[in-house]
N, C-alpha and C positions, 0 to 999 in steps of 0.2 A: 533382634524385636522390631527393628525398622525393616528387615528383608519378608517380614509376618506382616505385615502391615502392607507391605506395595504388592506381595502376592494376594490377599484377599480385599485386595480395592472392586468396589461397586461394579467400576467398567470397566471389570479384567470378561476379555471376550467379545467386548462390541466394536465394532468398527468408530472409530473416527476419525473428524474429518478437521485438517490444517484449514485454520482461515488463513487467509493471506491480506496485508495490505499493502494499497500500490501508494499510499496520500507519501509517505514515508518516502520511498526511494523517488520517486515525483520530487516531494521538494528539495533533493538535494542529489537529482540527475541535473532538474529547474535550474538551480542553482550554479551548479559545475558550468552547465551550459553558458546560462546566465553571466556568468562573466568571463567568460571567452567576449561574446557579442557582447557586455557592456567594456572591455576594453580598445575592441577593434573600433565600433560605432559611437561611441560613448566619451570616450578616453576616461569612464569613470569604472572600477570594479566595484564600490557599492552597488551604487544606483544600477549594475545591469543583474550583480548577483541577487538582489533583492525583487527583481522584474523577473529573472528565472526562476527562483523561490516559489513567487506568487503563480508564475504561469503552471507550472511542475505541480505545485498542491491541488492546484482547482485539474489538471490531467489528471489526479493518480486518483483524487477524489470521486471525479466522474469515470473511472474507472472503475474504481469499488464499487461506487454504485451500479453500473450495467453490471457488475457479475454477481451484487446481489439480488438484482433484479431478476437475472436468469435464473440464479440458484433458489429463487424464493416460485418461479414457475414451472419448472423442474420438481420439485419437492410434492406441486401441487398437480401436475400431469395436466400443465394449461399450454403445452410446450406450440 
């Protein structure tokens, strides 16, 4: 029964675009890099991790916004 439901999907045959979000990746990578700098500069792992996570989140959100802006302009044809 489940196989029939999947085959009769209304989106069958349509090309689907996969959305990638960079905010989560930026958060994780920023926290990791922040830990390293926190140990080297502040000798405080938690402070470095928090600062790195904040910077990574902001950078990831900025990349997401830039990508969304480019995608929206491509859809309208305003390149």
